[in-house]
C-alpha positions in Angstrom: 108.8 137.1 50.3 108.9 134.1 52.2 109.5 134.6 55.9 112.3 132.2 57.5 111.4 131.1 60.7 115.0 132.4 62.1 113.6 136.1 61.8 110.4 135.7 64.0 112.5 133.6 66.6 115.5 136.4 67.1 112.6 139.1 67.3 110.7 136.7 69.8 113.2 136.2 71.9 114.4 139.7 72.4 110.7 140.2 73.7 111.2 136.9 75.8 114.4 138.1 77.2 112.7 141.1 78.2 109.8 139.5 79.9 111.6 137.3 81.7 113.3 140.3 83.0 110.5 141.9 84.6 109.7 141.6 88.5 109.2 138.0 89.7 106.0 137.0 90.1 104.5 135.8 93.5 104.5 131.7 94.2 100.7 131.4 93.1 101.1 133.0 89.8 104.5 131.0 88.7 104.0 128.1 86.6 105.4 125.6 89.6 105.3 126.1 93.2 105.1 124.3 96.5 102.2 122.4 97.2 100.6 122.3 93.8 97.5 119.8 93.6 98.0 116.2 92.0 95.8 113.6 92.0 94.9 113.0 88.1 97.0 109.4 87.8 95.1 106.8 89.4 96.6 103.5 89.0 93.8 101.8 91.4 90.0 101.8 90.9 87.6 102.7 93.4 86.5 98.9 93.7 90.4 98.2 93.9 90.8 100.4 96.8 88.0 99.0 98.5 89.5 95.2 98.3 93.2 96.8 99.6 91.1 98.2 102.4 89.5 95.5 103.3 92.6 93.0 103.0 94.6 95.1 105.2 91.8 95.2 107.7 91.5 91.6 107.9 95.1 91.1 108.2 95.3 93.4 111.5 92.1 91.0 112.7 93.6 87.7 111.8 97.4 87.9 111.5 98.1 91.2 113.5 102.0 92.7 114.7 104.4 91.0 116.8 106.9 92.5 119.1 105.3 95.7 120.7 107.0 96.9 123.5 105.3 96.7 126.9 104.2 100.3 127.0 102.9 100.1 123.4 100.9 96.8 124.3 99.5 98.9 127.4 98.2 101.8 125.4 96.9 99.9 122.2 95.3 97.3 124.3 93.7 100.0 126.7 92.2 101.7 123.0 90.7 98.1 122.2 93.6 96.0 120.6 93.7 92.2 121.9 96.9 90.7 122.9 97.0 86.9 122.0 98.8 83.9 123.5 101.4 84.3 120.8 102.5 87.9 121.7 100.7 89.4 118.8 98.4 92.4 118.9 95.2 92.2 116.9 93.3 94.8 115.9 89.3 94.9 115.3 87.7 96.8 112.2 86.0 98.9 114.6 89.1 99.7 116.8 90.8 100.9 113.2 87.6 103.1 112.3 87.3 104.7 115.7 91.3 106.0 115.5 91.0 106.9 111.9 88.3 109.2 113.0 90.7 110.7 115.7 93.8 110.9 113.4 95.2 114.2 112.5 94.5 115.8 109.0 95.1 118.8 107.0 98.2 118.7 109.0 101.1 121.6 108.5 104.7 120.8 108.6 106.3 123.8 109.8 109.5 125.2 108.6 111.8 127.4 111.2 111.0 129.8 108.5 107.1 130.1 108.1 107.7 130.6 104.4 108.4 127.2 104.4 105.6 125.7 106.3 104.1 122.3 104.1 100.6 122.2 104.0 99.5 118.5 104.0 95.8 118.7 102.4 93.8 116.8 100.0 96.3 116.1 96.9 98.8 118.8 97.6 102.1 117.5 96.6 105.6 118.3 98.2 109.0 117.0 97.1 112.1 116.8 99.4 115.2 114.1 100.2 115.2 111.2 102.7 117.2 108.1 103.2 120.1 107.1 105.2 123.0 106.8 102.5 126.4 105.6 103.9 128.4 106.6 101.0 128.6 109.9 98.7 129.1 110.0 95.3 132.3 111.5 94.2 131.2 112.8 90.6 134.9 114.1 89.6 136.3 110.7 90.7 133.6 108.5 89.4 133.8 106.6 92.8 132.1 106.4 96.2 133.3 107.2 100.1 132.0 107.4 103.2 129.6 109.8 104.2 130.2 112.7 106.8 128.8 115.3 108.9 130.2 118.5 106.3 128.8 116.5 103.6 125.1 116.4 105.7 125.5 120.1 106.2 126.4 121.2 102.7 123.3 119.0 101.4 121.2 121.0 103.8 122.7 124.2 102.9 122.1 123.2 99.0 118.2 122.4 99.7 117.8 125.5 101.4 118.7 127.1 97.9 116.4 124.8 95.7 112.9 126.1 95.1 111.6 122.6 94.1 113.2 120.8 97.0 110.6 121.7 99.9 111.7 119.8 102.7 115.0 118.1 104.0 114.9 114.6 105.5 118.4 113.5 106.3 119.4 112.0 103.5 122.9 110.6 104.7 124.6 109.1 107.7 127.4 111.1 109.4 129.8 108.2 109.6 132.7 110.4 110.9 130.5 110.7 114.3 131.2 107.1 116.1 129.4 108.1 119.4 125.6 107.4 118.4 124.1 110.0 120.9 126.4 112.6 119.4 125.5 111.6 115.7 122.1 112.4 116.5 122.5 115.6 117.8 125.1 116.7 115.5 122.7 115.5 112.6 119.8 117.9 113.8 122.5 120.5 114.3 123.7 120.1 110.9 120.4 120.3 109.2 119.0 123.0 111.2 121.9 125.3 110.4 122.1 124.5 107.1 118.5 125.2 105.9 115.1 126.7 107.2 112.7 124.3 105.8 111.2 121.3 107.4 113.5 118.7 108.4 113.1 115.0 109.1 115.3 113.0 111.5 115.8 109.9 113.3 117.2 108.9 116.8 119.3 105.6 117.3 117.8 105.2 120.7 115.3 106.5 123.1 117.4 107.7 125.6 118.5 110.6 123.1 115.5 112.1 122.6 115.7 114.3 125.7 118.6 116.1 124.4 117.3 116.4 121.0 114.3 118.1 122.2 116.8 120.3 124.6 118.8 121.3 121.2 115.4 122.0 119.6 114.0 124.0 122.1 117.5 126.2 122.2 117.3 126.5 118.3 113.6 127.6 118.6 113.8 129.8 121.4 111.8 128.4 124.2 109.8 125.0 124.7 106.9 126.8 124.0 107.6 128.1 121.0 108.9 124.7 119.8 105.6 123.0 120.6 103.7 125.9 118.9 105.7 125.0 115.4 107.6 122.1 115.7 110.1 122.3 112.5 111.6 118.8 113.0 109.9 115.6 112.7 110.9 112.1 113.5 111.2 109.6 110.9 110.2 106.3 112.8 110.5 103.1 111.0 108.1 101.9 113.8 107.8 98.3 112.3 110.1 95.5 110.8 108.1 94.1 108.1 106.6 91.6 108.1 104.0 92.9 110.6 106.1 93.1 113.5 107.0 96.3 115.8 110.3 97.6 116.0 110.5 97.8 119.6 113.0 100.2 120.0 112.0 102.2 117.6 108.4 102.5 119.2 109.8 103.8 122.4 111.5 106.5 120.5 108.2 107.1 118.9 106.5 107.4 122.3 108.9 110.1 123.6 109.0 112.2 120.3 104.9 112.1 120.9 105.5 113.5 124.1 107.8 116.2 123.1 105.3 117.2 120.4 107.3 116.0 117.4 105.3 115.3 114.7 106.1 111.6 113.3 106.5 109.8 109.7 105.0 106.4 110.5 107.2 104.7 107.8 106.8 100.8 106.6 109.4 100.1 104.5 108.7 96.3 102.9 110.5 95.2 100.2 108.3 93.1 97.7 109.2 89.5 97.5 111.6 89.6 100.4 109.8 91.6 103.5 106.6 92.4 101.7 104.5 90.1 99.3 106.1 89.8 95.9 102.9 91.5 94.0 102.4 95.1 93.9 98.9 95.0 95.2 100.3 92.4 98.2 102.9 94.8 99.0 100.4 97.9 99.2 97.8 95.8 101.6 100.9 95.1 103.9 102.2 98.6 104.3 98.7 99.9 104.6 98.0 97.5 107.7 101.1 98.3 109.2 100.8 101.9 108.8 97.0 101.3 110.1 98.2 99.8 113.2 100.8 102.8 113.7 97.5 105.2 113.5 96.0 103.2 116.4 99.4 103.3 118.0 99.9 106.9 117.8 96.0 108.0 118.6 96.0 105.9 121.6 98.9 107.5 123.0 97.7 111.3 122.1 94.6 111.5 120.0 95.2 113.9 116.8 98.7 113.9 117.1 100.5 114.7 114.1 101.5 111.8 112.0 102.1 111.1 108.3 101.1 107.7 107.1 104.4 106.7 105.6 103.4 103.6 103.4 106.8 102.9 101.6 107.0 99.4 100.2 110.3 99.0 98.1 110.9 96.9 95.2 113.1 93.7 94.8 114.8 92.6 91.7 113.2 89.2 91.8 116.3 88.2 89.5 118.8 88.8 92.5 116.8 89.7 95.3 118.5 93.2 95.2 116.4 96.4 95.8 115.3 98.2 92.9 114.1 102.1 93.8 114.3 103.0 90.1 112.1 100.4 88.6 108.7 100.8 87.1 107.2 98.7 90.0 108.7 101.1 92.3 106.5 104.2 90.5 103.3 102.3 90.5 103.7 101.0 94.5 103.9 104.6 95.3 101.4 106.0 93.5 98.8 103.3 94.5 99.7 104.3 98.1 99.0 107.8 97.4 95.4 106.5 96.5 95.1 104.8 99.6 96.3 108.0 101.8 93.7 110.1 100.3 91.1 107.0 100.6 91.8 107.4 104.3 92.1 111.3 103.8 95.2 110.9 105.8 98.7 113.1 105.0 100.9 110.5 103.4 104.2 109.8 102.2 106.2 107.6 100.0 109.4 107.0 98.1 110.0 108.0 94.8 113.2 109.4 93.0 115.1 106.6 93.8 118.3 106.0 91.3 119.8 102.3 91.1 122.1 103.9 88.9 125.8 104.6 90.5 126.1 108.0 89.0 123.9 111.1 87.9 123.8 109.8 84.1 121.1 108.8 81.5 119.8 105.8 84.1 119.6 108.0 86.8 117.7 110.5 84.6 114.8 108.0 83.7 114.5 106.3 87.0 114.4 109.4 88.9 111.9 111.1 86.4 109.3 108.4 86.0 108.7 107.9 89.5 108.8 111.5 90.7 106.4 112.3 87.9 104.2 109.7 88.7 104.2 110.5 92.5 103.5 113.8 91.6 100.5 113.3 89.3 99.3 110.6 91.9 98.7 113.3 94.5 101.5 112.0 97.2 101.8 114.9 99.5 105.0 113.8 100.4 107.5 112.6 98.0 110.3 111.2 99.9 114.0 110.5 98.5 113.0 112.6 95.5 116.9 113.6 94.5 119.9 112.9 95.2 119.9 109.2 95.9 122.0 106.4 93.8 122.6 103.1 94.2 119.5 102.0 95.6 119.9 104.4 98.6 123.6 103.6 99.3 124.9 106.6 97.8 124.1 110.4 97.9 125.2 113.0 95.3 125.0 116.9 96.0 125.2 117.1 92.0 122.4 115.0 91.4 120.3 116.9 94.3 120.9 120.0 92.1 120.0 118.5 89.1 117.3 117.0 90.8 115.5 120.6 91.5 115.3 121.0 87.4 114.1 117.3 87.3 111.3 118.0 89.7 110.7 121.1 88.4 109.4 119.3 85.3 107.5 117.0 87.4 105.6 119.8 89.2 104.3 121.3 85.6 103.2 118.0 84.8 101.5 117.8 88.4 99.7 121.4 87.5 98.5 120.1 84.2 96.5 122.2 81.4 94.4 125.3 81.9 91.6 125.6 79.9 90.0 128.7 80.2 88.4 131.4 78.0 91.6 133.5 77.8 93.8 130.0 76.9 91.3 129.0 73.9 90.9 132.8 72.9 90.7 132.7 68.8 90.9 136.0 68.4 94.9 135.9 69.0 94.7 133.2 66.3 92.7 135.9 64.1 95.4 138.5 64.7 98.1 136.2 63.9 97.0 134.2 60.8 94.6 136.9 59.4 96.9 139.9 58.2 99.3 138.9 61.1 102.9 138.1 61.4 102.3 134.4 60.9 103.8 133.4 64.1 103.0 134.0 67.7 106.6 134.8 69.2 106.1 138.3 69.9 102.4 138.3 70.7 101.0 140.0 73.4 99.4 136.3 74.8 102.8 134.5 74.5 104.6 137.0 76.4 102.1 137.2 79.3 102.4 133.6 79.5 106.1 133.1 79.5 106.5 132.9 83.3 102.8 131.6 84.5 102.2 128.8 81.9 106.1 127.7 81.0 108.9 126.4 83.0 112.8 127.2 82.3 115.6 124.8 83.2 118.4 126.3 85.1 121.1 123.8 84.0 119.5 122.1 81.3 120.7 123.1 78.0 118.2 123.6 75.2 121.0 125.5 72.6 121.1 124.6 69.4 124.4 122.3 68.3 126.0 125.6 66.8 125.5 127.2 70.3 126.6 124.7 72.1 129.9 124.3 70.6 130.4 128.0 70.6 129.7 128.1 74.5 132.7 125.5 75.0 130.5 122.6 75.0 129.0 122.9 78.6 128.7 119.7 80.4 125.7 119.0 82.6 127.6 117.6 85.6 130.2 120.4 85.6 127.6 123.1 85.7 126.0 121.5 88.5 129.5 121.3 90.1 130.0 125.1 89.7 126.5 125.5 90.9 127.4 123.5 94.2 130.3 125.6 94.9 128.8 128.7 94.3 126.2 127.7 97.0 128.4 126.2 99.6 130.6 129.6 99.5 127.7 132.1 99.5 126.3 132.8 102.9 123.0 130.9 103.9 119.8 132.7 106.0 119.5 129.7 107.9 122.7 130.0 109.8 122.4 130.4 113.7 123.2 133.8 115.1 126.8 133.8 116.8 125.3 133.8 120.4 122.9 130.9 119.8 125.6 128.9 118.1 128.1 129.9 121.1 125.2 128.7 123.7 124.6 125.2 121.3 128.6 124.6 121.5 128.7 124.8 125.0 125.7 122.7 125.8 126.6 120.0 123.3 129.5 118.1 121.8 129.2 119.8 118.2 131.3 118.4 115.4 130.7 120.9 112.8 133.2 123.9 112.3 
């Protein structure tokens, strides 16, 4: 009698559900986990990389950078840079090579909880948030509103519960706080209270850094504990492309280095506007600017932890508007990852940005393409990977949650295909095909690989049309909203102890309830 496909599917499904109810696997046995090694995708050849490197060094020698603060000029000139009559600092090839030799490698970005430590070595990949969105996407109303401190805290709390979002860099601005110092302090407070993963943030003015460090020392327990495991890094736009230092941001960076805070050296030129329109040229400028940052940081404190943050963006050349969800953006970030690996430096770039205003199909392809390519290229820190819409102007909690599923699949692509004696075992085929049931659904190999070889989305729907209708035609965004509300109603392991929270509120003007 002919065996219908539905019968083994039901039998296999029962065995599969039983297998999935077994005890959870440790991270290194799961299909995806933090720090998977990428690097399979290489849009640049070895010769391309050498040419980009050479062009960047030539730019630093011949063009240099303007507008360094007096303190930065002193640091870099003492290291060997030269200050021209035109006020531009220029860097010899020998100086850049010397400073690269001093730069920190195999960097660990700590979480407040050590389980969330990120080890930035080789081609290990980590996905997280970033940005400075000024709006929140209101999914229910299909509109935008100003972002608030509560929104930031909620985003941190959501990130804390998402396995595939590995760090929280502040994704939005608390626009309800008008005092810049209080905004900087409350940003750190809200992020740290929401998640125990590594956090990135920026500071409006150098005078704010001392207060921020005092806050972090209190959260850590002491100055020494903080310095041994700094769990917040400074996102520092130390350049204003093309090829100028951001004077105030550089002064902030100097203060953060003094306080043993890791720094992200962020160069964010926009191809066709503040960077060359060619993809290769945009990479050259960003690499040159970040190499100047390497000189700067290591002239201050050799070996200080710094992320090589080449973040060139793309313009839609028809309008001049930013196009973060484009294929060109995905190529830019993947090419930058190869340059990080060439220098053997921990690096980061942007991916996962949607130009779409809502978490719709356009957002799906924009976020998916660039996140997969960034991961496959071995980008250590994939910033802005989830939740970002409207070319970084809007942030969406529901999209952040959906991004967890999306990035899970990206990580599965990063992991690749395991070719081993076990996965190529022909005995399994013999048992099934020669006198066996004619399908693999209930085989021991299938059941043993369910949790190690395959990843399963939390929210995406894989039911048949009949089952989907019987289940009430569940909507993806509605499911994401339900998960968001569930997370926000639940207690978080990142919450401060009452005594610490009272001490923080006594020392600072805290705006969050």
